[in-house]
Residue frames as qw, qx, qy, qz and C-alpha x, y, z in Angstrom:
[[0.569, 0.421, 0.701, 0.085, 9.27, 37.76, 51.79],
 [0.065, -0.265, 0.387, 0.881, 9.78, 39.37, 48.36],
 [0.532, 0.560, 0.506, -0.384, 6.53, 40.32, 46.61],
 [0.130, -0.183, 0.660, 0.717, 6.50, 39.77, 42.86],
 [0.568, 0.459, 0.272, -0.626, 3.58, 40.68, 40.57],
 [0.181, -0.079, 0.861, 0.468, 2.67, 38.39, 37.70],
 [0.560, 0.392, 0.160, -0.712, -0.16, 38.55, 35.14],
 [0.065, -0.078, 0.909, 0.403, -1.72, 36.11, 32.72],
 [0.534, -0.119, -0.396, -0.738, -4.95, 35.16, 31.00],
 [0.580, -0.182, 0.607, -0.512, -7.53, 33.21, 33.08],
 [0.820, 0.304, -0.331, -0.355, -7.17, 30.13, 30.93],
 [0.979, -0.192, 0.061, -0.021, -6.16, 26.48, 31.37],
 [0.676, 0.533, -0.301, 0.410, -2.62, 27.12, 30.07],
 [0.034, 0.644, -0.425, 0.635, -1.80, 28.86, 33.36],
 [0.843, -0.464, -0.149, -0.228, -2.93, 26.17, 35.80],
 [0.793, 0.051, -0.371, 0.481, 0.69, 25.20, 36.58],
 [0.115, 0.442, -0.266, 0.849, 1.21, 28.71, 38.03],
 [0.589, -0.494, 0.004, -0.639, -1.89, 28.45, 40.19],
 [0.927, -0.215, -0.304, 0.038, -0.92, 25.02, 41.48],
 [0.614, 0.188, -0.370, 0.671, 2.52, 26.26, 42.42],
 [0.145, -0.470, 0.189, -0.850, 1.06, 29.30, 44.19],
 [0.771, -0.414, -0.132, -0.466, -1.56, 27.20, 46.01],
 [0.929, -0.167, -0.266, 0.196, 1.10, 24.75, 47.16],
 [0.367, -0.911, 0.154, 0.112, 3.30, 27.61, 48.45],
 [0.877, 0.160, 0.109, 0.440, 6.18, 26.58, 46.18],
 [0.342, 0.701, -0.055, 0.624, 7.33, 30.18, 45.69],
 [0.469, -0.815, 0.113, -0.320, 6.99, 31.04, 49.36],
 [0.921, -0.305, 0.075, 0.230, 9.47, 28.29, 50.15],
 [0.653, 0.258, 0.065, 0.710, 12.03, 30.42, 48.22],
 [0.251, -0.456, -0.263, 0.812, 11.01, 33.62, 50.02],
 [0.050, -0.042, -0.443, -0.894, 8.78, 34.87, 47.17],
 [0.346, 0.480, 0.619, -0.517, 5.18, 36.05, 47.49],
 [0.112, 0.063, 0.666, 0.735, 3.92, 35.68, 43.94],
 [0.333, 0.473, 0.443, -0.685, 0.80, 37.79, 43.36],
 [0.252, 0.220, 0.796, 0.504, -1.17, 36.61, 40.32],
 [0.346, 0.452, 0.169, -0.805, -3.51, 38.91, 38.37],
 [0.499, 0.403, 0.743, 0.191, -5.98, 37.48, 35.85],
 [0.094, 0.471, -0.206, -0.853, -6.12, 39.60, 32.71],
 [0.593, 0.429, 0.678, -0.073, -9.12, 38.56, 30.60],
 [0.382, 0.859, -0.036, -0.340, -8.40, 41.36, 28.11],
 [0.922, 0.261, 0.128, 0.256, -5.25, 39.49, 27.07],
 [0.734, 0.028, 0.064, 0.676, -1.90, 40.48, 25.60],
 [0.182, 0.682, 0.139, 0.695, -2.62, 44.13, 24.71],
 [0.509, -0.810, -0.044, -0.286, -3.55, 44.89, 28.31],
 [0.865, -0.392, 0.027, 0.312, -0.58, 42.98, 29.68],
 [0.596, 0.380, 0.057, 0.705, 1.79, 44.95, 27.45],
 [0.121, -0.781, -0.034, -0.612, 0.45, 48.13, 29.05],
 [0.751, -0.657, -0.033, -0.059, 0.81, 46.63, 32.51],
 [0.831, -0.065, 0.023, 0.552, 4.48, 45.85, 31.86],
 [0.332, 0.579, 0.076, 0.741, 5.07, 49.35, 30.49],
 [0.292, -0.740, -0.009, -0.606, 3.40, 51.01, 33.46],
 [0.133, 0.346, -0.772, 0.516, 4.94, 48.80, 36.14],
 [0.722, -0.245, 0.112, -0.637, 1.61, 47.24, 37.12],
 [0.989, -0.106, 0.099, -0.016, 3.18, 43.80, 36.81],
 [0.307, -0.683, 0.606, 0.269, 6.76, 42.53, 36.95],
 [0.201, -0.126, 0.919, 0.316, 6.13, 39.41, 34.82],
 [0.674, 0.316, 0.070, -0.664, 3.60, 38.52, 32.16],
 [0.479, 0.055, 0.852, 0.202, 2.68, 35.16, 30.58],
 [0.335, 0.693, 0.037, -0.637, 1.99, 36.61, 27.19],
 [0.829, 0.484, 0.277, 0.039, 1.62, 35.87, 23.48],
 [0.678, -0.168, 0.310, 0.645, 4.90, 35.76, 21.59],
 [0.360, 0.512, 0.413, 0.662, 3.82, 37.96, 18.68],
 [0.193, -0.912, -0.293, -0.213, 2.21, 40.60, 20.89],
 [0.553, -0.761, 0.094, 0.327, 5.10, 41.16, 23.28],
 [0.642, 0.028, 0.357, 0.678, 7.65, 41.00, 20.43],
 [0.203, 0.709, 0.382, 0.556, 5.79, 43.79, 18.65],
 [0.331, -0.923, -0.158, -0.118, 5.51, 45.89, 21.81],
 [0.693, -0.486, 0.157, 0.509, 9.18, 45.48, 22.77],
 [0.495, 0.275, 0.372, 0.736, 10.15, 46.72, 19.30],
 [0.030, -0.793, -0.333, -0.509, 7.77, 49.65, 19.93],
 [0.064, 0.617, -0.353, 0.700, 9.58, 50.55, 23.16],
 [0.806, -0.526, -0.114, -0.247, 8.23, 48.32, 25.93],
 [0.046, 0.702, -0.654, 0.278, 11.11, 48.11, 28.47],
 [0.847, -0.220, 0.419, -0.244, 10.80, 44.35, 28.90],
 [0.222, 0.471, -0.814, -0.255, 12.52, 41.20, 27.68],
 [0.929, -0.028, -0.230, -0.287, 11.46, 37.64, 26.93],
 [0.251, -0.622, 0.719, -0.183, 13.26, 35.34, 29.35],
 [0.263, -0.085, 0.961, 0.016, 11.74, 31.99, 28.37],
 [0.480, -0.125, -0.611, -0.617, 9.18, 30.17, 26.28],
 [0.490, -0.140, 0.596, -0.620, 6.24, 29.02, 28.42],
 [0.782, 0.284, 0.523, -0.187, 4.17, 27.03, 25.90],
 [0.196, -0.418, 0.637, 0.617, 6.12, 25.90, 22.82],
 [0.326, 0.391, 0.822, 0.253, 3.21, 24.44, 20.85],
 [0.032, -0.271, -0.329, -0.904, 1.16, 26.76, 18.60],
 [0.293, 0.297, 0.548, -0.725, -1.98, 28.43, 19.89],
 [0.104, 0.353, 0.821, 0.437, -5.01, 27.28, 17.96],
 [0.206, 0.225, 0.162, -0.939, -7.21, 30.31, 17.32],
 [0.274, 0.501, 0.820, 0.042, -10.83, 29.48, 16.63],
 [0.072, -0.022, -0.254, -0.964, -12.54, 31.79, 14.18],
 [0.067, 0.442, 0.836, -0.319, -16.08, 32.37, 15.44],
 [0.193, -0.296, -0.324, -0.877, -19.31, 33.98, 14.26],
 [0.465, -0.062, 0.456, -0.757, -22.56, 34.50, 16.12],
 [0.389, 0.148, 0.906, -0.076, -24.94, 31.56, 16.17],
 [0.466, 0.693, 0.488, -0.255, -27.47, 33.47, 14.06],
 [0.036, -0.637, 0.406, 0.654, -24.86, 34.86, 11.65],
 [0.804, 0.525, 0.038, -0.277, -25.41, 34.27, 7.92],
 [0.269, 0.706, -0.652, -0.061, -21.67, 33.49, 7.52],
 [0.980, -0.098, 0.075, -0.158, -21.02, 29.77, 7.18],
 [0.889, 0.152, -0.005, 0.431, -17.45, 29.51, 5.86],
 [0.517, -0.480, 0.019, 0.708, -14.18, 31.34, 6.42],
 [0.295, 0.184, 0.417, 0.840, -14.31, 33.03, 3.02],
 [0.109, -0.770, -0.573, -0.258, -17.67, 34.56, 3.98],
 [0.385, -0.848, -0.192, 0.308, -16.04, 36.92, 6.50],
 [0.559, 0.078, 0.209, 0.799, -13.47, 38.32, 4.12],
 [0.067, 0.408, 0.183, 0.892, -13.70, 42.12, 4.35],
 [0.514, -0.694, -0.425, -0.270, -15.99, 41.90, 7.38],
 [0.156, -0.763, 0.346, -0.522, -15.37, 43.44, 10.79],
 [0.681, -0.027, -0.671, 0.292, -13.30, 41.47, 13.34],
 [0.560, -0.801, -0.030, -0.210, -13.93, 41.82, 17.06],
 [0.624, 0.310, -0.491, 0.524, -10.64, 42.34, 18.92],
 [0.560, -0.606, -0.440, 0.355, -9.91, 42.71, 22.64],
 [0.109, -0.915, 0.046, 0.385, -7.73, 45.75, 21.93],
 [0.602, 0.754, -0.253, 0.068, -5.22, 46.97, 19.37],
 [0.112, 0.647, -0.718, 0.232, -1.91, 45.10, 19.78],
 [0.717, -0.223, 0.564, -0.344, -3.65, 42.06, 21.24],
 [0.320, -0.119, 0.902, 0.266, -3.39, 38.55, 19.88],
 [0.457, 0.578, 0.666, -0.119, -6.91, 38.76, 18.46],
 [0.261, 0.886, -0.078, -0.375, -5.80, 41.88, 16.53],
 [0.051, -0.624, 0.696, 0.352, -2.48, 40.50, 15.26],
 [0.403, 0.028, 0.907, 0.118, -3.86, 37.08, 14.39],
 [0.526, 0.701, 0.359, -0.320, -6.56, 38.71, 12.26],
 [0.254, 0.798, -0.429, -0.339, -3.67, 39.85, 10.06],
 [0.222, -0.345, 0.900, 0.148, -1.99, 36.44, 10.11],
 [0.534, 0.356, 0.752, -0.153, -5.25, 34.77, 9.13],
 [0.476, 0.802, 0.095, -0.349, -5.92, 37.30, 6.37],
 [0.085, 0.691, -0.649, -0.307, -2.40, 36.76, 5.01],
 [0.377, -0.096, 0.920, 0.040, -2.85, 32.95, 5.04],
 [0.503, 0.544, 0.655, -0.150, -6.10, 33.37, 3.07],
 [0.367, 0.151, 0.431, 0.811, -4.58, 35.86, 0.63],
 [0.003, -0.875, -0.484, 0.021, -7.05, 38.54, 1.70],
 [0.282, 0.649, -0.040, 0.705, -6.27, 42.23, 1.29],
 [0.488, -0.385, -0.546, 0.561, -5.03, 43.21, 4.76],
 [0.050, 0.082, -0.005, 0.995, -5.66, 46.87, 3.95],
 [0.465, -0.342, -0.405, -0.709, -9.37, 46.10, 4.08],
 [0.449, -0.273, -0.787, 0.324, -9.37, 44.61, 7.57],
 [0.313, -0.613, -0.050, -0.724, -11.86, 46.29, 9.93],
 [0.404, -0.046, -0.780, 0.475, -11.90, 46.08, 13.73],
 [0.493, -0.674, -0.169, -0.523, -14.29, 46.55, 16.62],
 [0.188, 0.337, -0.729, 0.565, -12.68, 46.75, 20.10],
 [0.702, -0.418, -0.408, -0.408, -14.64, 44.58, 22.54],
 [0.287, -0.693, 0.501, -0.432, -12.17, 44.29, 25.51],
 [0.292, -0.269, 0.892, -0.218, -12.88, 40.68, 26.49],
 [0.014, -0.135, -0.961, -0.243, -14.88, 37.54, 25.82],
 [0.145, 0.608, 0.663, -0.412, -18.12, 39.00, 27.23],
 [0.170, 0.643, -0.119, -0.737, -17.67, 41.93, 24.86],
 [0.068, 0.204, -0.818, -0.533, -17.25, 39.54, 21.97],
 [0.100, 0.395, 0.910, -0.074, -20.51, 37.75, 22.83],
 [0.165, 0.715, 0.357, -0.577, -22.32, 41.09, 22.82],
 [0.106, 0.568, -0.408, -0.707, -20.70, 42.29, 19.58],
 [0.050, 0.063, -0.903, -0.422, -21.38, 39.11, 17.62],
 [0.101, 0.487, 0.843, -0.202, -24.91, 38.78, 18.99],
 [0.157, 0.775, 0.299, -0.534, -25.78, 42.38, 18.17],
 [0.682, 0.578, 0.330, 0.303, -23.95, 42.49, 14.84],
 [0.044, -0.973, 0.172, 0.148, -21.50, 45.29, 15.69],
 [0.077, -0.584, 0.765, 0.260, -18.74, 42.82, 14.66],
 [0.811, 0.266, -0.297, -0.427, -18.89, 39.87, 12.28],
 [0.908, 0.033, -0.396, 0.133, -16.25, 37.41, 13.50],
 [0.416, -0.805, 0.357, -0.228, -13.98, 36.87, 16.47],
 [0.738, 0.312, -0.562, 0.205, -10.68, 35.00, 16.91],
 [0.472, -0.646, 0.448, -0.400, -9.91, 33.52, 20.33],
 [0.036, -0.342, 0.937, -0.064, -8.24, 30.42, 21.72],
 [0.514, -0.060, -0.688, -0.509, -10.31, 27.55, 20.48],
 [0.474, -0.261, -0.823, 0.174, -10.83, 25.63, 23.71],
 [0.040, -0.196, -0.448, 0.871, -11.55, 28.71, 25.83],
 [0.424, 0.151, -0.115, -0.886, -14.45, 29.57, 23.52],
 [0.266, -0.050, -0.928, -0.255, -15.63, 25.94, 23.11],
 [0.037, 0.401, 0.792, -0.458, -18.27, 26.20, 25.92],
 [0.296, 0.495, 0.083, -0.812, -19.82, 29.15, 24.03],
 [0.352, 0.215, -0.720, -0.559, -19.91, 27.02, 20.88],
 [0.154, -0.170, -0.969, 0.096, -21.50, 24.16, 22.83],
 [0.118, 0.473, 0.583, -0.650, -24.09, 26.54, 24.27],
 [0.356, 0.627, 0.617, 0.315, -25.02, 27.78, 20.81],
 [0.094, -0.880, -0.076, 0.459, -23.75, 31.35, 21.35],
 [0.078, 0.681, -0.543, -0.484, -20.93, 31.08, 18.77],
 [0.946, 0.286, 0.152, 0.016, -20.28, 28.90, 15.75],
 [0.390, -0.601, 0.528, 0.456, -16.67, 28.10, 14.92],
 [0.744, 0.628, 0.043, -0.222, -16.12, 28.24, 11.17],
 [0.741, 0.510, -0.330, 0.285, -12.34, 27.63, 11.04],
 [0.723, -0.607, 0.030, 0.329, -9.11, 27.38, 12.99],
 [0.459, 0.807, -0.228, 0.295, -5.88, 29.39, 12.61],
 [0.828, -0.411, -0.106, 0.366, -2.80, 28.08, 14.48],
 [0.104, -0.931, 0.283, 0.207, 0.07, 30.45, 15.26],
 [0.801, 0.505, -0.290, 0.136, 3.19, 29.77, 13.18],
 [0.288, 0.517, -0.594, 0.544, 5.37, 29.97, 16.33],
 [0.374, -0.254, -0.776, 0.439, 5.45, 28.97, 20.05],
 [0.161, -0.742, -0.489, -0.429, 2.46, 30.69, 21.59],
 [0.444, -0.883, -0.088, -0.123, 3.22, 31.85, 25.15],
 [0.586, 0.334, -0.401, 0.620, 6.43, 33.32, 26.55],
 [0.512, -0.706, -0.339, 0.354, 7.46, 34.74, 29.90],
 [0.326, 0.666, 0.015, 0.671, 8.20, 38.45, 29.62],
 [0.565, -0.584, -0.348, 0.466, 9.79, 40.48, 32.43],
 [0.051, 0.996, 0.006, 0.068, 10.35, 44.17, 32.98],
 [0.652, 0.483, -0.336, 0.479, 14.02, 45.05, 32.44],
 [0.207, -0.676, 0.382, -0.595, 14.16, 46.89, 35.77],
 [0.869, -0.347, 0.212, -0.283, 13.06, 43.72, 37.57],
 [0.930, 0.243, -0.162, 0.225, 15.63, 41.61, 35.71],
 [0.337, 0.633, -0.389, 0.578, 18.40, 44.02, 36.77],
 [0.295, -0.563, 0.436, -0.637, 17.36, 44.24, 40.40],
 [0.743, -0.209, 0.466, -0.433, 15.88, 40.81, 41.07],
 [0.561, 0.415, -0.663, -0.269, 17.69, 38.34, 38.85],
 [0.020, 0.177, -0.939, 0.294, 18.06, 35.86, 41.72],
 [0.497, 0.226, 0.567, -0.616, 14.32, 35.90, 42.46],
 [0.657, 0.470, -0.220, -0.547, 13.53, 35.53, 38.82],
 [0.356, 0.357, -0.860, -0.077, 15.78, 32.47, 38.51],
 [0.213, 0.013, 0.868, -0.449, 13.97, 30.89, 41.48],
 [0.601, 0.371, 0.256, -0.660, 10.59, 31.59, 39.87],
 [0.616, 0.472, -0.487, -0.400, 11.63, 30.01, 36.59],
 [0.136, 0.268, -0.945, 0.131, 13.13, 26.98, 38.31],
 [0.378, 0.152, 0.739, -0.537, 9.85, 26.36, 40.17],
 [0.658, 0.455, 0.095, -0.593, 7.51, 26.84, 37.21],
 [0.464, 0.478, -0.692, -0.278, 9.74, 24.69, 35.01],
 [0.068, -0.111, 0.958, -0.255, 9.47, 21.87, 37.53],
 [0.500, 0.330, 0.560, -0.572, 5.67, 22.18, 37.55],
 [0.629, 0.539, -0.183, -0.529, 5.28, 22.36, 33.77],
 [0.295, 0.414, -0.846, -0.158, 7.62, 19.42, 33.15],
 [0.050, 0.043, 0.959, -0.275, 5.53, 17.26, 35.49],
 [0.441, 0.140, 0.170, -0.870, 2.09, 18.79, 34.73],
 [0.676, 0.141, -0.467, -0.552, 0.74, 16.18, 32.32],
 [0.512, 0.058, -0.847, 0.127, 1.62, 13.35, 34.72],
 [0.282, -0.130, 0.539, -0.783, -0.46, 14.66, 37.63],
 [0.061, 0.273, 0.960, -0.007, -3.14, 12.00, 38.35],
 [0.110, 0.720, 0.685, -0.040, -6.56, 13.04, 36.91],
 [0.169, -0.367, 0.052, 0.913, -5.22, 16.39, 35.72],
 [0.068, -0.241, -0.641, -0.726, -7.65, 16.21, 32.79],
 [0.315, -0.650, -0.689, -0.066, -10.61, 16.03, 35.16],
 [0.350, -0.575, -0.267, 0.689, -9.21, 18.84, 37.32],
 [0.114, -0.131, 0.332, 0.927, -8.82, 21.06, 34.25],
 [0.166, -0.411, -0.726, -0.526, -12.30, 20.23, 32.97],
 [0.355, -0.694, -0.599, 0.182, -13.91, 21.07, 36.30],
 [0.355, -0.523, -0.127, 0.764, -11.89, 24.19, 36.95],
 [0.021, -0.287, 0.333, 0.898, -12.31, 25.74, 33.49],
 [0.602, 0.426, 0.366, -0.568, -15.84, 24.59, 32.67],
 [0.337, 0.470, -0.662, -0.477, -14.67, 22.33, 29.83],
 [0.960, 0.036, -0.035, -0.277, -15.84, 18.99, 28.55],
 [0.704, -0.468, 0.509, 0.163, -13.45, 16.19, 29.45],
 [0.799, 0.321, 0.395, 0.321, -12.97, 15.11, 25.80],
 [0.311, 0.918, -0.011, 0.245, -12.05, 18.67, 24.86],
 [0.374, -0.832, 0.410, -0.028, -9.46, 18.86, 27.63],
 [0.829, -0.140, 0.492, 0.225, -7.98, 15.52, 26.59],
 [0.659, 0.626, 0.241, 0.340, -7.62, 16.82, 23.04],
 [0.031, 0.965, -0.149, 0.212, -6.10, 20.09, 24.28],
 [0.626, -0.639, 0.440, 0.077, -3.60, 18.30, 26.59],
 [0.855, 0.133, 0.404, 0.296, -2.47, 16.06, 23.72],
 [0.550, 0.670, 0.183, 0.464, -1.60, 19.04, 21.52],
 [0.148, -0.949, 0.135, -0.242, -0.18, 21.40, 24.19],
 [0.851, 0.001, -0.246, 0.463, 3.48, 21.29, 25.13],
 [0.304, -0.947, 0.056, 0.088, 5.15, 23.46, 27.76],
 [0.675, 0.539, -0.262, 0.430, 8.78, 24.54, 27.52],
 [0.636, -0.704, -0.028, 0.315, 11.70, 25.07, 29.85],
 [0.608, 0.010, 0.270, 0.746, 13.91, 26.76, 27.22],
 [0.053, 0.640, 0.036, -0.766, 14.21, 30.20, 25.67],
 [0.656, 0.710, 0.153, -0.205, 13.27, 31.36, 22.20],
 [0.728, -0.005, 0.379, 0.571, 15.71, 30.65, 19.38],
 [0.059, -0.466, 0.241, 0.849, 17.16, 33.30, 17.12],
 [0.005, 0.124, 0.796, 0.592, 15.43, 31.62, 14.17],
 [0.079, -0.644, -0.759, 0.055, 12.00, 31.94, 15.87],
 [0.106, -0.718, -0.181, 0.664, 12.51, 35.61, 16.70],
 [0.077, -0.265, 0.531, 0.801, 13.60, 36.20, 13.09],
 [0.016, -0.352, -0.853, -0.385, 10.47, 34.45, 11.80],
 [0.092, -0.735, -0.591, 0.320, 8.15, 36.42, 14.11],
 [0.100, -0.634, 0.061, 0.764, 9.75, 39.70, 13.10],
 [0.076, -0.066, 0.702, 0.705, 9.69, 38.81, 9.43],
 [0.037, -0.540, -0.825, -0.163, 5.97, 38.00, 9.66],
 [0.115, -0.778, -0.402, 0.469, 5.14, 41.19, 11.59],
 [0.127, -0.496, 0.294, 0.807, 7.16, 43.27, 9.15],
 [0.080, 0.149, 0.810, 0.562, 5.55, 41.66, 6.12],
 [0.106, -0.680, -0.720, -0.089, 2.16, 42.56, 7.54],
 [0.105, 0.583, 0.002, 0.806, 3.28, 46.16, 8.30],
 [0.629, -0.696, -0.328, -0.107, 2.72, 45.63, 12.03],
 [0.606, -0.606, 0.038, 0.515, 6.22, 46.78, 12.97],
 [0.300, 0.942, -0.094, -0.119, 8.25, 49.66, 11.53],
 [0.244, 0.709, -0.659, 0.067, 11.63, 47.99, 11.96],
 [0.938, -0.160, -0.304, 0.056, 13.31, 44.77, 12.96],
 [0.259, -0.828, 0.444, -0.223, 15.84, 44.58, 15.79],
 [0.390, 0.384, -0.830, 0.110, 18.54, 42.17, 16.88],
 [0.681, -0.276, -0.678, -0.038, 17.80, 39.11, 19.00],
 [0.427, -0.142, -0.563, 0.693, 19.30, 40.64, 22.17],
 [0.173, -0.167, 0.032, -0.970, 16.86, 43.57, 22.01],
 [0.701, -0.235, -0.305, -0.600, 13.95, 41.16, 22.54],
 [0.925, -0.228, -0.303, -0.016, 15.31, 38.13, 24.36],
 [0.059, -0.749, 0.577, -0.321, 17.67, 37.88, 27.33],
 [0.799, -0.023, -0.591, 0.110, 19.45, 34.87, 28.77],
 [0.536, -0.793, 0.132, -0.259, 19.67, 34.76, 32.54]]
């Protein structure tokens, strides 16, 4: 049995992986897939790929693209979720800020530098024509840290996947003042180059299995109820999320990689752009 390490956020997007693992789908191909939940998100997973703590990461497109350009020895091998990620922009329940324009120039809570919450703060600021040079950040590591920071006033607003944070909005911990969708497919599958070289056969098996699960995922009977129960979500929220979320079995296009790099370059988040093959590989 070949052991393969994989990492991803503990969110509803990744239920297809957990179902496949629970049903021993990978073991039937001789693969022991060891999943690690990473609540800190993309910045932490980039480090895990760099340090060999994981072979594969289900990771945000913009974050891994930026880190590969910065020297991460990994490649994107496929899109996982092709629909945009809807980032909710949140403030504390007792915050005086009521509208998106109220947090211009205020401090954003981010899980870590290089994370989606960090990069999307720039994307949002650019969309609102704010001065990105005036962005301020408070590193909070994870969702619990964000609750503490916004409650205590050490940060003013926090961007995180809208439906993951919805229970905190319902509980009156956060208020959501706006949404900011990504301009590109949100999640990709990134793999360490060493693993691609040495274990291409195993990787192809893994992708074949997960693609089968994602293509059939929405048709599983009562999948909305299963998701709601497993991730502490209201059923109507899950129904809305399922309607707007689309998985993929294809790789990124050259035009998408060009758009992501152009955006990151425009926001001074990368020092150079690279060719498509430096970021994406076809198996």
